[in-house]
N, C-alpha and C positions, 0 to 999 in steps of 0.2 A: 348254704342259704345266707343271703346278703342282710345286712342291717339296713333298713330303709330310713333316709333322712329326707325331711321336706324342706324345700326352699321357701323363702318368703319374697313377696307376699303369698298368701295362700293360693290366689288365682291371678294370672297375669294376662292382660289383654293385648291381642295383636290384630291389626287389620288384615283382611284377605289380600290387600294390596302391598303390604310390608314384607320385606326381606330383612331379617335380622339374624345376627349372632348373638349368642349368649354365653355366658361362663358359669362354671361351678367351681368354687374354691374349696379344696379339701383339707385346709390348714387345721380345721378344727378336729379332724379325726386322723390326720396323718399327712406325710409329705410325699412327694413324687409318686403320685398315682401310677399304676401300670394296668395292662389288661383293660383299657377303657373302652366301653361300647355304649352307644346312644341309640335309643329306639323310641319311636313316637306311636302313640296309640289314640285313636278316635275312641273317647268313652262316653259319648253321648248316649243317654238313655241306658239300657241295660247291656250295651254291647262293648266289646274292647277288641278293636280291629287294628292291626298293625298297619299303619299308613307311612311308614318311614320312607318307603321309596317316592311316595308323592309329595310329602312336605319337606323332606330333607334329601332330595335326590342327588346332590353332589358333594363329594367331600368326605372327610373322615375327621373325628375329633382330634385336636391338636392339644399336647400337654406341654407347659412350660412351668417348670417349678411345681407349685401347688395349685395351678389353674388349668382347668379343662375347658377349652373353647369347642363349642358345638359346630358343626358345619351349619350353614345358612338355613334357617326356618322359613318357609314360604309356602305359598299355595293353600293356605288355610281356608276352610269354607265357613262362611259366616254362620252364627247361631250354633256351633258345635264346640264342644270341649275336647282337649286334647292332654294326654298325660305324656310327659317326657321322662323316660328313665334313663339316668346316666349311670351305668354300671362301672365300677372300678375297684382295684385292690390296692391296699397300702398298709404296711406293717404286718403283712400275713393275713389280714382281714379283708371280706369282700363287703362293699356298701353299694347302696343304691339311692342316689340322689333324685327326688320326684320334683317335678315342676308341672303345675296345671296351667293350660292356657285356655282362655275363652276367645275364640275368633269373633270379630266384630266386622261390620261393614266398613 
């Protein structure tokens, strides 16, 4: 089981028209992360639907030192909440960094 880490701010906003890359820095828990995977879930209401193929359709996470760079996040639907989970291992431990996005017009 992975230890869950939450990034700040608690909820980030991104417009439906934006295309952005984001980073997760692992320095606080360890260096040189491996076995990195990024998944995106629509968590609006009571649902949890994997939408990675729609909102992060191209690319793979890239690791340089202690920094994980996500593929571009795009195609968000306004008025929906998204949970991005970045799974990685460092120092023999498994971690999950969680970032929440609110999609805006």
